[in-house]
C-alpha atoms as one frame of an Amber mdcrd trajectory, in Angstrom:
protein
 -88.651 185.360  69.742 -87.615 183.750  73.018 -89.651 181.067  74.721 -90.692
 183.486  77.441 -91.629 186.215  74.970 -93.738 183.760  73.008 -95.429 182.712
  76.255 -96.144 186.353  77.093 -97.664 186.955  73.655 -99.837 183.854  74.012
-101.110 185.189  77.331-101.794 188.633  75.871-103.594 187.094  72.891-105.815
 184.989  75.132-106.948 187.990  77.160-107.570 189.933  73.957-109.827 187.110
  72.776-111.722 187.484  76.045-112.435 191.122  75.243-109.748 192.811  77.322
-107.749 195.853  76.247-104.226 194.463  76.614-100.808 196.060  77.006 -97.524
 194.223  77.480 -94.301 195.233  79.230 -96.103 198.083  80.946 -94.637 200.147
  83.770 -97.447 200.827  86.232 -97.131 203.496  88.916 -98.395 202.480  92.339
 -98.669 204.171  95.716 -95.240 202.926  96.803 -93.386 202.875  93.499 -93.404
 201.663  89.890 -93.759 198.067  88.727 -92.904 196.437  85.393 -95.869 194.241
  84.472 -95.777 191.444  81.874 -99.402 191.878  80.772-101.881 194.538  81.901
-105.467 193.754  80.917-108.429 196.118  81.265-112.122 196.161  80.452-115.171
 198.199  81.422-118.095 196.908  83.457-121.093 199.117  84.261-119.009 202.139
  83.290-116.182 201.267  85.682-112.652 200.292  84.630-111.527 196.834  85.759
-107.782 196.153  85.687-105.889 192.871  85.943-102.152 192.326  86.354-100.845
 189.154  84.684 -97.390 187.754  85.362 -95.941 185.095  83.047 -93.608 182.481
  84.536 -92.351 180.330  81.668 -90.232 178.125  83.905 -89.474 174.428  84.229
 -90.136 174.557  87.976 -93.365 175.354  89.835 -93.834 178.859  91.202 -93.558
 179.186  94.966 -95.206 181.219  97.697 -92.877 184.192  97.273 -93.953 184.721
  93.656 -97.616 184.827  94.636 -96.921 187.234  97.494 -94.924 189.499  95.182
 -97.770 189.639  92.671-100.308 190.224  95.436 -98.216 193.149  96.667 -98.094
 194.655  93.167-101.846 194.243  92.718-102.506 196.003  96.011-100.017 198.801
  95.308-101.366 199.697  91.857-105.003 199.230  92.861-105.688 196.459  90.360
-108.783 194.307  90.731-107.094 190.955  90.182-103.719 189.355  89.684-103.132
 186.260  87.556 -99.923 184.246  87.805 -99.477 182.039  84.741 -97.258 178.966
  85.034 -97.370 175.860  82.861 -95.218 174.047  85.445 -97.766 174.449  88.200
 -97.386 175.866  91.680 -96.129 174.585  94.998 -98.750 173.867  97.646 -97.673
 176.915  99.634 -98.211 179.141  96.610-101.727 177.820  96.110-102.511 178.207
  99.814-101.783 181.946  99.893-104.185 182.575  96.992-107.155 181.458  99.086
-109.494 184.339  99.897-107.334 186.695  97.841-107.666 188.373  94.466-104.638
 186.541  93.052-105.162 183.411  90.986-102.545 180.856  89.876-103.276 178.964
  86.668-101.791 178.094  83.266-102.565 179.266  79.753-103.755 175.758  78.920
-106.177 175.624  81.863-107.311 179.196  81.303-108.092 178.443  77.658-110.168
 175.437  78.687-112.089 177.427  81.292-112.551 180.402  78.976-113.356 178.540
  75.745-117.095 179.257  75.877-116.514 182.868  76.912-114.091 183.407  74.018
-116.707 182.181  71.554-119.376 184.413  73.122-117.003 187.374  72.945-116.591
 186.713  69.220-120.380 186.632  68.881-120.698 189.925  70.775-118.173 191.534
  68.421-120.164 190.615  65.299-123.102 193.105  65.508-120.758 196.034  64.804
-119.356 194.243  61.753-122.861 193.348  60.562-124.029 196.940  61.080-121.145
 198.142  58.909-122.085 195.679  56.153-125.722 196.816  56.433-124.730 200.470
  55.964-122.420 199.645  53.058-125.109 197.586  51.318-127.791 200.265  51.452
-125.324 203.013  50.476-124.960 201.388  47.052-127.450 202.419  44.343-129.960
 199.706  43.456-128.712 199.272  39.848-125.174 198.887  41.147-126.254 196.231
  43.657-127.893 194.335  40.814-124.860 194.695  38.532-122.502 193.238  41.145
-124.742 190.381  42.183-125.813 191.787  45.533-129.490 191.481  44.644-131.457
 189.775  41.872-132.514 191.823  38.885-136.243 192.423  39.000-138.733 189.915
  40.483-136.414 186.923  40.114-134.749 184.608  42.564-131.052 184.808  43.313
-128.495 186.038  45.785-129.710 188.895  47.964-127.387 190.742  50.320-130.417
 192.104  52.173-131.672 188.573  52.842-128.214 187.405  53.928-127.984 190.330
  56.354-131.423 189.525  57.749-130.509 185.856  58.195-127.241 186.720  59.954
-129.095 189.096  62.283-131.631 186.372  63.091-128.838 183.955  63.989-126.990
 186.485  66.157-130.127 187.601  67.988-131.052 183.982  68.669-127.568 183.172
  69.983-127.500 186.221  72.246-130.913 185.174  73.566-129.764 181.567  74.023
-132.404 180.289  71.576-131.511 177.170  69.566-131.940 176.391  66.800-132.046
 180.024  65.615-135.333 181.314  64.221-136.343 184.176  61.967-138.780 185.249
  59.272-136.317 184.706  56.409-134.126 182.091  58.078-134.420 178.499  56.846
-134.104 175.629  59.298-130.401 175.359  60.175-128.557 172.816  62.294-127.072
 175.213  64.843-127.153 174.351  68.538-124.499 176.549  70.144-122.404 179.713
  69.746-119.474 177.945  68.045-121.775 176.376  65.432-123.410 179.773  64.920
-120.040 181.373  64.195-119.225 178.605  61.711-122.509 179.417  59.956-122.162
 183.216  60.053-118.495 183.765  59.174-118.425 182.384  55.588-121.677 184.177
  54.689-120.519 187.475  56.137-117.073 187.118  54.534-118.695 186.460  51.143
-121.029 189.449  51.512-118.149 191.748  52.454-116.162 190.582  49.415-119.120
 191.375  47.156-119.537 194.774  48.820-115.858 195.540  48.321-116.050 194.706
  44.616-119.210 196.781  44.183-117.742 199.765  46.023-114.594 199.605  43.909
-116.680 199.430  40.756-118.826 202.378  41.821-115.754 204.454  42.617-114.267
 203.689  39.196-117.587 204.551  37.513-117.790 207.907  39.294-114.156 208.744
  38.525-114.692 208.013  34.833-117.766 210.226  34.784
């Protein structure tokens, strides 16, 4: 992989982390012709598609005014909402000047990561409810005796690991984070030292991973049991 290609993939990966639908090396048809775009990033807001054109300049010299103007022309021609020119070597003063009051932004992957760090974490939080909902459905699809056999719930009125309790605790943490409430609170949630989205993810991920592993083992066991019957 060339240095430029690696840089392009880093850019694409960053926008994916931010929740964009990303395509690389895309030919986009505009009003005046076609344009080969390094990274094309899209997302939906209020039911409307929002499209960004990202150009990757993995050079040892700063980008100049002409590069910004070229990107601005492409953005206008294809009807994109924003253009982003990525350059780790910076930009000449003239290049920065022509971005003022325009929808083209010049930055670097490093700076963009710093600015977007909190948003990336929140995007990871927003992606978790679907995963938790899947685990919830898988848990309750298993027969009670099978959940007990595979350690997903205690046998009878005894204490022990409970997938239902773990799911409830994870939901409490996620709801609290999405509401901006710290530390998280819930009926079955013990006091936990969580004071931000990143700490919440560090708390949720190992518990959800462990639950999913247990569910996988139980589902495999149930399938084997049914096949043998």
